[in-house]
C-alpha positions in Angstrom: -1.9 -50.1 -14.8 0.8 -50.9 -16.5 2.4 -46.8 -16.2 1.4 -47.2 -12.4 3.4 -50.4 -11.9 6.5 -48.9 -14.3 6.4 -46.2 -12.1 6.4 -48.2 -8.9 9.4 -50.3 -9.9 11.8 -47.6 -10.8 11.1 -45.6 -7.4 11.3 -48.6 -4.9 14.9 -47.8 -3.0 17.1 -50.5 -3.4 15.4 -52.5 -6.2 15.6 -51.1 -9.6 17.0 -48.0 -11.4 20.7 -49.1 -12.4 21.4 -49.8 -15.9 24.3 -49.3 -17.6 27.1 -51.4 -17.6 24.9 -54.1 -16.2 22.9 -54.1 -19.3 22.7 -57.8 -20.7 19.3 -59.4 -20.7 20.0 -62.5 -19.6 17.9 -65.6 -19.4 18.2 -69.0 -18.9 20.2 -71.4 -16.6 23.6 -70.9 -14.8 24.8 -74.4 -13.9 28.8 -72.7 -13.2 31.0 -72.1 -16.3 34.4 -74.4 -16.4 36.8 -72.3 -15.3 40.4 -72.2 -16.1 42.5 -74.5 -13.6 43.9 -72.4 -10.3 44.0 -72.7 -6.9 40.6 -71.9 -5.5 39.6 -72.4 -1.7 36.5 -74.0 -0.4 36.1 -71.5 2.8 34.9 -68.2 2.2 35.7 -65.2 4.6 35.4 -67.2 8.0 33.4 -69.9 6.5 35.3 -72.9 6.6 33.9 -74.8 3.8 30.9 -73.8 1.8 30.8 -76.6 -1.3 32.4 -79.5 -1.5 32.7 -83.2 -3.2 30.3 -85.8 -2.0 28.6 -88.9 -2.7 24.8 -88.8 -2.5 22.1 -90.9 -3.9 18.8 -89.9 -3.4 16.4 -87.4 -5.1 14.4 -86.5 -1.8 12.4 -83.6 -3.1 11.2 -81.4 -6.2 14.3 -79.6 -7.7 16.7 -82.1 -5.9 18.3 -85.1 -7.3 21.3 -87.3 -6.7 23.2 -85.1 -9.3 21.9 -81.5 -8.9 20.2 -79.1 -6.9 17.7 -76.6 -9.2 17.0 -73.4 -7.5 15.3 -70.0 -8.9 16.8 -66.4 -9.1 14.2 -64.0 -9.6 15.2 -60.9 -11.8 14.0 -58.0 -13.7 16.6 -57.8 -15.9 14.2 -57.9 -19.1 12.8 -55.2 -17.8 15.7 -53.0 -16.1 18.3 -54.9 -18.1 20.2 -54.9 -14.7 21.9 -58.5 -14.5 23.2 -58.2 -11.0 21.6 -60.7 -9.7 22.0 -63.1 -12.6 25.8 -62.5 -12.3 25.9 -63.4 -8.7 24.1 -66.4 -9.6 26.9 -67.2 -12.3 29.9 -66.2 -9.6 28.5 -68.5 -7.0 27.7 -71.4 -9.3 30.8 -71.5 -11.1 32.6 -71.2 -7.8 30.7 -74.1 -6.0 30.7 -76.3 -8.9 34.1 -76.0 -9.5 34.7 -77.1 -6.1 32.3 -80.3 -6.3 28.9 -78.6 -6.3 26.9 -79.1 -2.5 27.6 -82.7 -1.3 28.8 -83.7 -5.0 25.2 -82.0 -6.4 25.9 -79.6 -9.1 24.0 -76.3 -8.5 21.8 -74.8 -11.0 20.4 -71.7 -11.5 17.2 -71.1 -13.1 16.7 -67.5 -14.0 12.8 -65.9 -13.3 13.2 -62.9 -15.1 10.0 -61.4 -13.6 10.2 -58.3 -16.5 8.8 -56.1 -13.6 4.9 -57.4 -14.4 5.5 -61.5 -14.6 6.2 -61.8 -10.7 3.1 -64.2 -10.6 3.7 -66.0 -13.8 7.6 -66.7 -13.3 6.7 -67.7 -9.5 4.4 -70.5 -10.8 7.0 -71.6 -13.0 9.6 -71.7 -9.8 6.8 -73.6 -7.6 6.7 -76.5 -10.4 10.4 -76.8 -10.7 12.5 -75.1 -8.3 13.9 -76.2 -4.6 14.0 -73.0 -3.5 14.5 -69.4 -4.2 18.1 -67.7 -3.7 20.1 -64.5 -4.3 17.3 -62.5 -6.3 14.7 -60.2 -6.3 12.0 -58.2 -8.0 10.7 -54.6 -7.4 7.2 -56.0 -7.6 7.6 -59.1 -5.6 4.3 -58.7 -3.5 2.8 -60.0 -6.6 4.0 -63.6 -6.3 4.0 -63.8 -2.3 0.9 -65.9 -2.6 1.9 -68.2 -4.8 5.4 -69.0 -3.1 3.9 -69.7 0.3 0.8 -71.6 -0.9 3.3 -74.0 -3.0 5.6 -73.9 0.4 8.7 -72.6 -1.6 11.7 -71.1 0.8 13.4 -68.1 -0.3 16.5 -66.7 0.4 16.4 -63.4 -1.1 19.1 -60.7 -2.0 16.8 -58.1 -1.4 12.7 -57.9 -0.9 10.5 -54.5 -1.9 7.0 -55.0 -1.1 5.0 -55.5 2.5 3.6 -58.3 1.8 7.4 -59.7 1.0 9.2 -58.4 3.8 9.5 -61.0 6.5 6.7 -63.3 4.8 6.4 -67.0 6.1 9.2 -69.3 4.7 11.7 -66.2 3.8 14.8 -66.4 5.4 16.8 -63.2 4.7 20.5 -62.5 5.4 20.4 -58.9 4.8 20.5 -57.0 8.3 18.4 -54.3 7.1 15.5 -56.5 5.6 13.5 -57.0 8.9 9.5 -56.4 8.9 8.2 -53.4 11.0 10.9 -51.7 11.7 13.1 -49.0 10.1 16.7 -49.8 8.5 17.6 -45.9 8.6 16.6 -44.9 11.8 20.3 -45.0 13.5 21.7 -43.4 10.3 19.2 -40.4 10.0 19.6 -39.6 13.5 23.0 -39.6 13.3 23.2 -36.8 10.7 20.7 -34.8 12.5 22.6 -35.0 15.9 25.8 -35.7 15.3 27.2 -34.4 12.4 24.6 -31.5 11.1 22.3 -30.7 14.5 21.0 -27.6 13.2 19.6 -29.6 10.2 16.9 -31.5 12.7 15.0 -28.2 12.6 14.8 -28.1 8.8 14.1 -31.5 7.4 12.5 -32.2 4.0 11.4 -35.1 1.9 10.3 -35.6 -1.7 9.1 -38.9 -3.2 8.0 -40.5 -6.4 4.1 -40.1 -6.5 2.8 -43.9 -6.6 0.9 -45.6 -4.3 3.7 -48.5 -3.1 6.6 -45.9 -3.0 4.5 -43.3 -0.9 4.5 -46.2 2.1 8.2 -45.3 2.2 8.2 -41.5 2.8 5.3 -42.3 5.3 7.2 -44.6 7.1 10.5 -42.3 7.0 8.6 -39.1 8.0 7.4 -41.1 11.4 10.8 -42.5 12.0 12.7 -39.5 11.2 10.5 -37.3 13.7 10.9 -40.2 16.1 14.8 -39.4 15.8 14.0 -35.7 16.6 13.6 -33.8 12.8 11.3 -31.3 12.3 9.7 -31.4 8.6 9.6 -27.8 7.0 9.0 -29.7 3.3 7.2 -32.7 2.1 6.5 -33.3 -1.7 5.9 -35.7 -4.0 7.1 -35.6 -8.0 5.7 -37.5 -11.1 6.9 -41.2 -10.7 8.0 -41.1 -14.3 10.2 -38.4 -13.6 10.4 -34.7 -14.0 12.0 -32.7 -16.9 12.7 -29.3 -15.2 13.7 -29.8 -11.4 13.3 -25.7 -11.1 10.5 -25.2 -9.0 11.1 -28.2 -6.6 15.0 -26.6 -6.3 13.2 -23.1 -5.8 10.7 -24.3 -2.8 13.3 -26.2 -0.9 15.0 -22.9 -1.0 12.6 -20.6 0.2 11.7 -23.1 3.1 15.2 -23.6 4.2 15.5 -27.1 3.9 18.8 -28.4 5.3 18.7 -32.1 5.1 16.6 -33.8 2.2 15.5 -37.6 2.0 15.1 -38.3 -1.5 13.1 -41.6 -2.8 13.6 -42.5 -6.6 15.7 -43.1 -9.0 18.9 -42.0 -9.1 19.2 -40.2 -12.2 16.6 -37.8 -11.2 18.2 -37.1 -7.9 21.3 -36.0 -9.9 19.3 -33.5 -12.2 17.7 -32.2 -8.9 21.1 -31.8 -7.2 22.3 -30.2 -10.7 19.6 -27.4 -10.3 20.3 -26.9 -6.4 24.3 -26.6 -7.1 23.5 -24.2 -10.3 21.7 -22.2 -7.6 24.6 -22.3 -5.2 21.9 -23.7 -2.7 23.8 -26.4 -0.6 22.0 -28.7 1.7 23.8 -30.1 5.0 23.2 -33.4 3.6 21.2 -35.5 1.5 20.2 -39.1 1.9 20.4 -40.5 -1.5 19.0 -43.8 -0.4 21.9 -47.3 -0.8 20.4 -47.0 -4.4 22.4 -44.6 -5.5 25.5 -46.4 -4.0 28.0 -47.0 -6.9 30.0 -45.2 -9.6 27.0 -44.2 -11.8 25.9 -42.0 -9.3 29.1 -40.7 -9.1 29.1 -40.0 -12.6 26.1 -38.5 -13.3 26.2 -36.4 -10.0 29.1 -34.4 -11.8 30.1 -31.4 -9.7 27.2 -31.9 -7.5 29.3 -34.9 -5.8 31.9 -32.2 -5.1 29.5 -29.4 -3.9 26.4 -31.4 -2.2 26.6 -33.8 0.4 25.1 -37.0 -0.3 25.3 -39.7 1.9 23.9 -43.2 2.0 23.3 -46.0 4.4 24.6 -49.3 3.7 22.9 -51.2 6.5 25.7 -53.0 8.1 27.1 -54.1 4.7 30.8 -53.9 3.9 31.7 -50.9 1.4 32.6 -52.3 -1.8 36.1 -50.6 -1.3 36.6 -52.5 1.9 39.7 -54.6 2.6 37.7 -57.0 4.5 39.2 -60.7 3.7 35.6 -61.5 2.8 35.2 -58.4 0.3 38.8 -58.7 -0.9 37.5 -62.5 -1.6 34.6 -61.6 -3.4 36.3 -59.3 -5.8 38.3 -62.0 -6.9 35.7 -64.2 -7.4 33.9 -61.7 -9.4 37.0 -61.0 -11.8 37.3 -64.6 -12.3 34.0 -65.9 -12.8 32.4 -62.5 -14.3 35.4 -60.4 -15.9 33.8 -56.9 -16.9 30.6 -57.0 -14.7 30.2 -54.6 -12.1 29.8 -55.7 -8.5 27.1 -54.0 -7.0 25.7 -53.9 -3.3 22.8 -56.0 -4.3 25.1 -58.5 -5.5 27.1 -58.3 -2.3 23.8 -59.2 -0.6 22.8 -61.9 -2.7 26.3 -63.4 -2.4 25.2 -63.5 1.8 22.0 -65.5 0.6 24.0 -67.9 -1.7 26.7 -68.3 1.3 23.5 -69.0 3.8 21.6 -71.4 1.5 24.9 -73.4 0.7 26.1 -73.8 4.2 22.5 -75.1 5.5 21.9 -77.2 2.7 25.4 -79.0 2.7 24.2 -79.6 6.5 21.2 -81.6 5.3 23.6 -83.9 3.7 22.0 -86.8 1.3 18.5 -86.0 2.9 18.1 -82.4 1.6 14.4 -81.8 1.8 12.8 -77.9 2.0 12.2 -78.5 6.0 15.8 -79.5 6.7 16.9 -76.4 4.7 14.9 -73.8 6.5 15.1 -75.1 10.0 18.7 -75.5 9.2 19.2 -71.9 8.1 16.9 -70.4 10.9 19.6 -72.0 13.7 22.2 -69.5 12.7 22.1 -67.1 15.4 25.3 -64.8 14.5 25.1 -64.7 10.4 27.5 -62.6 8.6 28.0 -64.0 5.0 31.6 -64.8 6.0 32.1 -61.4 7.0 30.6 -59.3 4.3 27.8 -57.6 7.0 27.1 -57.5 10.6 25.8 -60.1 12.4 22.4 -61.1 12.0 20.3 -63.9 14.5 17.9 -65.4 12.3 16.7 -67.3 14.8 15.4 -64.1 16.3 15.5 -61.8 14.1 13.1 -58.9 15.9 14.0 -56.7 17.2 17.2 -56.0 14.2 20.3 -55.1 16.1 20.0 -51.6 14.5 23.7 -51.5 13.0 24.3 -49.0 10.3 27.1 -47.9 8.0 27.8 -44.8 5.9 29.2 -43.6 2.9 29.7 -40.6 1.4 29.9 -39.2 -1.7 32.7 -37.0 -2.6 34.6 -35.2 -5.7 37.1 -38.1 -5.3 34.6 -41.0 -4.9 32.7 -42.8 -2.4 34.4 -42.6 1.2 33.7 -43.6 4.9 32.9 -40.6 7.0 33.3 -41.1 10.6 30.1 -42.1 11.9 31.4 -43.6 15.1 31.5 -46.9 14.5 31.3 -48.9 17.7 31.6 -52.5 16.3 34.0 -53.2 13.9 33.1 -51.3 10.2 29.9 -51.2 12.0 28.1 -48.4 14.4 25.4 -50.4 16.5 24.6 -48.5 19.3 21.4 -46.9 18.0 18.2 -49.5 19.3 16.3 -50.4 16.1 13.3 -48.1 15.9 9.8 -50.0 15.6 7.0 -48.4 13.4 3.8 -47.4 15.3 1.7 -47.0 12.7 0.2 -49.7 10.8 1.3 -50.0 7.0 0.6 -53.5 6.2 1.9 -56.9 7.3 4.1 -59.7 5.5 2.1 -62.7 4.2 2.2 -66.0 6.2 1.1 -69.5 5.9 -1.4 -69.4 8.1 -3.0 -66.8 5.4 -3.0 -69.3 2.6 -4.6 -72.3 4.9 -1.0 -74.0 5.1 1.4 -74.7 8.5 5.1 -75.5 8.5 3.6 -79.3 8.9 2.7 -79.0 5.5 6.5 -78.5 4.1 8.5 -81.5 3.0 
């Protein structure tokens, strides 16, 4: 069981697999480090005010006193040594508390280190202590969703992985690509096959890790890619814990004439596969590396393949890290101040949007900060962009999603933005979102555990 779970965690797209520069095993609490005196703004991007001083006197619910707000931050840092969510919590709470907190209440972040297999244990601890969950994620989050919904704990995740968690009740996702029942990569893959490489639509391949959890991702990708006009000539699995020699897989891809490849798994394995393909002088039209590969580490691992193969990722409507938009520039400055030397990653950007949504909603509740007020206020946002970090999200009616996407391509010079015909600022939003027709499971609801919104206090 442990081997199977480990394999699943390593393979879940966008949820694990990064290591290296983010190798701290950090635990405990983050209440905001004291910073040197500088001129810092209480606004973020186009949000006029996020945190502020104030005078409150009540302790209306668990985790909220007149002095502080205690929230939980889930992370698998004890397993994958990836501290990006812990770092995001440190940056936000430090900045917010320097500004006076939320209406004068200090924000304290409790790291809930699920260590891959301890999601349920950590969720039970959060149920006993935390006001809400903010800015985190764990690869096997489905193991704790029943406990979270049962204890009526709101969640503002940075990312969600398993089907019972994505869109579950009391979850408010600020990420434009996290909508249950819809494929977040439909427009992106349609662009690859229709606009950028029309001949590739006749010869698409997919390779995925052999795990019950991640095989569902492959099934969803096949359905939506075929709906976008693709024809699969290759569909294979590889051992979930990795492959020592990718030559047989590369040879099969070449023999079948694969032109476009969808890869699900840890990007270190993709780099090894591409090294073999490049050594065989076999160049694919495109490789969907999934956005877990977006960053400097994959660029370094890819080596000469970075300039030979055509690697693309869909950022799902989130700004690229190199963007000169005011919100991204401000986030980069906050990272340099409050997490010097720590890497800013795409999941950390998503975490920041979650923190911003939580903080602005909590501030609007004033002295009477309850879970009901927090949830209702956040769900009233009809045009949430995280201050300008991503495409708009209508939290009042999250389905169907906008379908907005944006693309980054890996070259020998690093990640660049290709011309994917954006039509809404840096995003392309003219492709309707694709709704799956097959049944892949459903998110957990309050009714599933015998509760309703009237029970939330």
